[in-house]
Structure formats: C-alpha cells, structure tokens
DRENZASE-550780 format. One record per residue (C-alpha): residue number from 1; residue in one letter; x, y, z. Coordinates in pm, whole numbers, plus 50000, padded with zeros to 5 digits. Layout:
REM DRENZASE-550780
NODE NUM A X Y Z;
...
//
This chain:
REM DRENZASE-550780
NODE 1 P 50110 52602 49610;
NODE 2 G 50045 52373 49935;
NODE 3 L 50238 52092 49784;
NODE 4 A 50584 51945 49870;
NODE 5 V 50820 51680 49787;
NODE 6 A 50984 51643 50103;
NODE 7 G 51391 51552 50116;
NODE 8 H 51557 51247 50263;
NODE 9 R 51519 51282 50626;
NODE 10 M 51813 51038 50644;
NODE 11 S 51916 51155 50984;
NODE 12 T 51545 51140 51145;
NODE 13 P 51380 50821 51100;
NODE 14 W 51720 50615 50972;
NODE 15 Q 51835 50506 51333;
NODE 16 G 51877 50181 51498;
NODE 17 R 52108 49924 51653;
NODE 18 V 52456 49835 51498;
NODE 19 D 52533 49518 51561;
NODE 20 P 52950 49428 51567;
NODE 21 P 53040 49248 51199;
NODE 22 G 53000 48869 51232;
NODE 23 P 53020 48566 51001;
NODE 24 A 52668 48659 50859;
NODE 25 D 52517 48958 50762;
NODE 26 T 52452 49184 51097;
NODE 27 R 52321 49498 50913;
NODE 28 R 51982 49661 50962;
NODE 29 W 51787 49881 50719;
NODE 30 H 51897 50225 50853;
NODE 31 Q 52253 50086 50759;
NODE 32 V 52203 50029 50382;
NODE 33 V 51929 50283 50281;
NODE 34 M 52058 50524 50044;
NODE 35 Q 51915 50839 49895;
NODE 36 D 51752 50776 49554;
NODE 37 T 51959 50890 49247;
NODE 38 A 51851 50914 48855;
NODE 39 R 52142 50655 48793;
NODE 40 A 52066 50456 49094;
NODE 41 A 52094 50091 49007;
NODE 42 P 51761 49913 49002;
NODE 43 G 51640 49815 49367;
NODE 44 I 51362 49872 49624;
NODE 45 A 51239 50236 49635;
NODE 46 L 51027 50361 49940;
NODE 47 L 50799 50678 49820;
NODE 48 G 50593 50833 50084;
NODE 49 L 50228 50996 50070;
NODE 50 A 50227 51222 50381;
NODE 51 S 49826 51287 50329;
NODE 52 D 49518 51214 50542;
NODE 53 E 49278 51498 50349;
NODE 54 G 49151 51199 50201;
NODE 55 V 49069 51059 50502;
NODE 56 R 48910 51388 50634;
NODE 57 R 48711 51410 50329;
NODE 58 N 48570 51054 50416;
NODE 59 G 48470 51147 50769;
NODE 60 G 48737 50964 50937;
NODE 61 R 48995 51026 51204;
NODE 62 V 49301 51210 51073;
NODE 63 G 49654 51178 51131;
NODE 64 A 49773 50945 50871;
NODE 65 A 49973 51237 50708;
NODE 66 Q 50240 51138 50975;
NODE 67 G 50225 50772 50865;
NODE 68 P 50522 50760 50625;
NODE 69 L 50747 50886 50897;
NODE 70 M 50659 50649 51157;
NODE 71 L 50707 50351 50905;
NODE 72 R 51046 50452 50820;
NODE 73 R 51101 50445 51210;
NODE 74 A 50962 50104 51254;
NODE 75 L 51143 49979 50965;
NODE 76 A 51500 50091 51049;
NODE 77 N 51601 49856 51299;
NODE 78 L 51490 49554 51076;
NODE 79 P 51743 49315 50988;
NODE 80 V 51846 49343 50598;
NODE 81 L 51706 48991 50421;
NODE 82 H 51680 49141 50055;
NODE 83 A 51943 49133 49813;
NODE 84 L 51833 49442 49579;
NODE 85 P 51929 49780 49690;
NODE 86 L 51728 50002 49902;
NODE 87 Y 51666 50355 49842;
NODE 88 D 51427 50650 50028;
NODE 89 A 51278 50868 49732;
NODE 90 G 51110 51086 50028;
NODE 91 D 50755 51198 50055;
NODE 92 V 50512 51389 49845;
NODE 93 S 50296 51603 50107;
NODE 94 C 49979 51746 50069;
NODE 95 I 49899 52038 50258;
NODE 96 D 49619 52308 50199;
NODE 97 E 49367 52027 50094;
NODE 98 E 49548 52007 49723;
NODE 99 L 49480 51655 49731;
NODE 100 E 49439 51594 49403;
NODE 101 Q 49764 51757 49303;
NODE 102 A 49930 51554 49549;
NODE 103 Q 49797 51250 49408;
NODE 104 Q 49912 51343 49070;
NODE 105 I 50294 51457 49176;
NODE 106 Y 50299 51120 49350;
NODE 107 A 50181 50921 49037;
NODE 108 E 50455 51102 48839;
NODE 109 R 50755 51000 49115;
NODE 110 A 50590 50654 49094;
NODE 111 R 50613 50623 48745;
NODE 112 Q 50970 50768 48694;
NODE 113 L 51099 50540 48971;
NODE 114 L 50897 50210 48809;
NODE 115 D 51072 50351 48462;
NODE 116 A 51414 50322 48650;
NODE 117 G 51352 49967 48729;
NODE 118 H 51257 49995 49088;
NODE 119 L 51003 49805 49267;
NODE 120 V 50808 50104 49424;
NODE 121 V 50705 50066 49795;
NODE 122 G 50439 50324 49883;
NODE 123 L 50435 50466 50236;
NODE 124 G 50075 50594 50335;
NODE 125 G 49921 50812 50449;
NODE 126 G 49515 50755 50387;
NODE 127 H 49424 50518 50132;
NODE 128 E 49397 50811 49883;
NODE 129 I 49734 50668 49775;
NODE 130 G 49564 50397 49590;
NODE 131 F 49458 50626 49295;
NODE 132 A 49818 50777 49313;
NODE 133 S 49970 50432 49300;
NODE 134 Y 49757 50291 49040;
NODE 135 A 49796 50615 48818;
NODE 136 G 50160 50566 48834;
NODE 137 L 50187 50196 48742;
NODE 138 R 49944 50272 48423;
NODE 139 A 50178 50564 48303;
NODE 140 H 50448 50339 48353;
NODE 141 L 50301 50072 48138;
NODE 142 G 50154 50372 47883;
NODE 143 D 49990 50216 47572;
NODE 144 A 50112 49840 47638;
NODE 145 P 49806 49589 47609;
NODE 146 Q 49896 49456 47981;
NODE 147 R 49602 49371 48185;
NODE 148 V 49630 49547 48545;
NODE 149 G 49539 49333 48855;
NODE 150 I 49454 49563 49162;
NODE 151 F 49478 49356 49474;
NODE 152 N 49329 49537 49780;
NODE 153 F 49349 49395 50102;
NODE 154 D 49110 49586 50308;
NODE 155 A 48777 49575 50502;
NODE 156 H 48618 49856 50278;
NODE 157 F 48562 49834 49892;
NODE 158 D 48663 50195 49867;
NODE 159 L 48440 50263 49582;
NODE 160 R 48232 50518 49744;
NODE 161 E 48044 50730 49471;
NODE 162 Q 48131 51081 49579;
NODE 163 P 48214 51424 49386;
NODE 164 T 48563 51474 49487;
NODE 165 A 48846 51238 49568;
NODE 166 S 48871 51073 49924;
NODE 167 S 49047 50770 50098;
NODE 168 G 48699 50606 50032;
NODE 169 T 48708 50640 49644;
NODE 170 P 49054 50539 49484;
NODE 171 F 48934 50214 49315;
NODE 172 L 48640 50345 49158;
NODE 173 Q 48826 50626 49036;
NODE 174 A 49102 50378 48877;
NODE 175 I 48822 50164 48709;
NODE 176 E 48659 50479 48587;
NODE 177 D 48990 50577 48450;
NODE 178 A 49052 50246 48295;
NODE 179 R 48753 50234 48114;
NODE 180 A 48772 50597 47991;
NODE 181 Q 49126 50536 47864;
NODE 182 G 49039 50187 47714;
NODE 183 H 49264 49987 47952;
NODE 184 A 49219 49666 48111;
NODE 185 V 49201 49658 48500;
NODE 186 R 49064 49399 48718;
NODE 187 Y 49000 49509 49092;
NODE 188 H 49017 49253 49400;
NODE 189 C 48899 49352 49737;
NODE 190 I 49020 49096 50026;
NODE 191 G 48942 49089 50346;
NODE 192 V 48546 49280 50306;
NODE 193 S 48354 49340 50628;
NODE 194 R 47995 49307 50563;
NODE 195 S 47954 49512 50894;
NODE 196 S 48151 49777 50737;
NODE 197 N 48016 49824 50371;
NODE 198 T 47646 49895 50306;
NODE 199 P 47431 49719 50036;
NODE 200 G 47473 50018 49814;
NODE 201 L 47861 49962 49826;
NODE 202 F 47807 49559 49752;
NODE 203 A 47585 49716 49482;
NODE 204 V 47839 49966 49342;
NODE 205 A 48120 49673 49336;
NODE 206 E 47890 49467 49161;
NODE 207 R 47857 49713 48874;
NODE 208 A 48162 49761 48872;
NODE 209 D 48264 49390 48849;
NODE 210 A 48470 49373 49140;
NODE 211 R 48566 49077 49270;
NODE 212 H 48542 49010 49624;
NODE 213 L 48659 48786 49966;
NODE 214 C 48486 48856 50282;
NODE 215 D 48701 48846 50612;
NODE 216 D 48455 48551 50751;
NODE 217 A 48581 48339 50457;
NODE 218 L 48939 48398 50549;
NODE 219 S 48972 48258 50899;
NODE 220 A 49247 48031 51020;
NODE 221 W 49032 47730 50928;
NODE 222 N 48866 47801 50585;
NODE 223 W 49135 48024 50427;
NODE 224 R 49286 47734 50221;
NODE 225 E 48953 47717 50045;
NODE 226 Q 49014 48071 49897;
NODE 227 A 49388 48021 49808;
NODE 228 D 49333 47851 49457;
NODE 229 T 49112 48173 49370;
NODE 230 V 49344 48424 49460;
NODE 231 R 49596 48229 49247;
NODE 232 A 49354 48218 48983;
NODE 233 W 49318 48594 49016;
NODE 234 C 49669 48639 48978;
NODE 235 D 49717 48429 48665;
NODE 236 E 49448 48619 48480;
NODE 237 V 49652 48959 48492;
NODE 238 D 49974 49060 48353;
NODE 239 A 50081 49294 48628;
NODE 240 I 49969 49367 49005;
NODE 241 Y 49921 49664 49199;
NODE 242 L 49917 49541 49562;
NODE 243 T 49778 49760 49842;
NODE 244 L 49690 49686 50207;
NODE 245 C 49499 49870 50435;
NODE 246 L 49578 49843 50795;
NODE 247 D 49226 49802 50860;
NODE 248 V 49197 49452 50717;
NODE 249 L 49365 49361 51028;
NODE 250 P 49164 49323 51388;
NODE 251 Q 49151 49607 51601;
NODE 252 A 49390 49412 51867;
NODE 253 V 49643 49396 51616;
NODE 254 A 49647 49711 51383;
NODE 255 P 49459 49971 51668;
NODE 256 G 49624 50269 51486;
NODE 257 V 49403 50297 51208;
NODE 258 S 49136 50546 51124;
NODE 259 A 48853 50241 51128;
NODE 260 P 48965 49971 51349;
NODE 261 N 48840 49651 51292;
NODE 262 P 48622 49420 51552;
NODE 263 R 48722 49132 51344;
NODE 264 G 48953 49151 51038;
NODE 265 I 49185 48897 50888;
NODE 266 G 49431 48734 51125;
NODE 267 L 49818 48835 51088;
NODE 268 D 49882 48461 50992;
NODE 269 V 49653 48395 50739;
NODE 270 L 49714 48753 50570;
NODE 271 E 50098 48694 50541;
NODE 272 A 50000 48349 50363;
NODE 273 L 49762 48533 50112;
NODE 274 L 49995 48806 50053;
NODE 275 D 50260 48556 49976;
NODE 276 L 50057 48386 49714;
NODE 277 V 50027 48737 49530;
NODE 278 Y 50430 48772 49557;
NODE 279 A 50476 48414 49403;
NODE 280 S 50290 48536 49099;
NODE 281 G 50600 48753 49041;
NODE 282 K 50409 49035 48913;
NODE 283 V 50410 49291 49168;
NODE 284 R 50518 49576 49013;
NODE 285 I 50399 49834 49302;
NODE 286 L 50285 49794 49627;
NODE 287 D 50199 50026 49921;
NODE 288 V 50037 50027 50310;
NODE 289 A 49805 50281 50362;
NODE 290 E 49591 50408 50659;
NODE 291 L 49857 50411 50947;
NODE 292 C 49740 50670 51224;
NODE 293 P 50027 50706 51449;
NODE 294 P 49826 50961 51688;
NODE 295 L 49594 50651 51731;
NODE 296 D 49885 50374 51744;
NODE 297 R 49935 50244 52097;
NODE 298 D 50296 50166 52147;
NODE 299 N 50382 50176 51775;
NODE 300 A 50187 49847 51737;
NODE 301 T 50028 49908 51399;
NODE 302 A 50354 50074 51259;
NODE 303 R 50543 49744 51393;
NODE 304 V 50327 49515 51204;
NODE 305 A 50318 49734 50898;
NODE 306 A 50717 49719 50908;
NODE 307 R 50706 49338 50929;
NODE 308 L 50477 49297 50620;
NODE 309 I 50693 49534 50427;
NODE 310 H 50988 49344 50555;
NODE 311 R 50820 49033 50454;
NODE 312 A 50747 49144 50080;
NODE 313 V 51115 49306 50009;
NODE 314 G 51265 49032 50168;
NODE 315 Q 51173 48807 49856;
NODE 316 R 51347 49045 49623;
//
C-alpha cells in the first residue's frame, strides 16, 4: 500500500529536437532510450526514486519527488555519446510516508538491473536514495568478499543518528548494515561544508571511520593536491557506489535543492574529481539526489545534473 513502480512515461519526458541525418551521429537521448526488458542487452539503466519523504523527515524543503521526471526531461535533448544501449526502467514512488518500503523496492529493482549487467543510474528524489542504492549493490554482490567504496559528493555527511530513515541518515544506515552483515564498506564524503555540519556530525563521522574532504580544500587552485588522495581511495576498494548530492554545488549553479550551498565545489572541479572516480573502472551504480524542481529557477539545476549524468555515461 502506498507504493508504486511507475510505467515508462516515454511520451512525456522523452521529447526533443530531431536533427536530419548527417555524416556523424545526430541522435539525442529521446531517440534512443528504450523500455527496459528482462532480456535486454547490458547497457545503461535509468531508475528513479520519486520521493521526498526523507527530506520531509529531515526538516527540509520538499519537492524532490518531482526530480526523476525533470531529470529525464533535461536528459532527453542531449546528444548520444555513449556506445551502450540506454533504458528507462521507470520509477519507484513513495507515497503515504512508506519510505522504508520504497527503499526496499528500489534496492530490489536495482539489484535485478545490476544482475542483468547494466550500469544503474539512479534519479532522485531526496538523498534517501543513498541507502537504497547501496542496498541494491550489496544484494547484487551477495556474499562475495568485495570491498565496497561509497563516494558521496555532498556538502553534508548524511550520517545523522535518528530513529527513522531520512535524507540525512543513508550512509550511517549503510555503514551499520555492513557491520551487521560482516561486509567491508568504506565511506568517503567529498565537499563537506564546515558551516553545514555540527561538531557532533564530525564526531559521528570519526566514530564511523568515514573519510572526508572539505569544500575549501577543493577550490580551483588547490584541488589537485587532493587528487592523489581520491585515486588512492579508489584503489583500496573493489566496487564503487558513486552518489552526487546537488547541494555540493554553489547556489548560483544549483539553486534547485532543499539546502542551497553558499560556497560549494565549482562545477569544473567537481567534474574533474568525478572523472577520477570514473577512471577507476569500478563504478557499478551511481545516482544524483536532491533535485527539487519547485525551487529550480529556469531548470538550471536539472540542466547541470543532466550534464553530469551525460558526462558519466558518455564514458561507457
């Protein structure tokens, strides 16, 4: 009750320009995206979690449930640069406050897609997608002794100690789940804002053995000093779950989020750091979280998010 896996709304978000054929590829995403099927060849699978229940529980500004639809619309008109097939696997929707069940359904769907050989690209939704994506990857790996690295580009640790799940708890949930199951997981938070996390949250991060880089260490003039650190973190794990909270970007670049960032990481630096993680060849699942369309001026944040997804899958 209160949960739904939405159909493939192909006629609604997947629309855009159609260029005449030429000597080079003129296709755009809306022209090549396909409905996911059980027998589909391995490719790139888009899977949405249409939820802002976690944001509501965390005291944030709601509206992120509209994020997956707007991300598809922003992606629709982008040029095809990837070689793999592209699928729309629909949305898992959370209604009636049934967040935990929505996360379970999303995790199971992500596992199925991973088992089928797809790169899963999650479309949020609030950052409650974080625990669902991790759970899907962990279920896919089963009992294999693989070290999972969570790489979260985010202004916030999202390690809150709360009695129920929210957009502020996903990575503490993942760490605690891994410890309970005897799995190896390492959490890295890149872009942490000292003005957005209390000393108590830094203490939780220390107890959880979480690694982090603060945003003021990732400016255009000093980020290269941290590049070797990020590469080394990638080398230490076998499989990577990469998650991007859009509030890691400055408010001027990403205004359409629940908690706008007065500083953040510049888009040029963020892209370079993401490229380092993609270059590891270990990213199995990735997602983009916290797009809040009602707060997004001229769809600016959706466009930036689409660019980052486009850049990621263009390397596949």
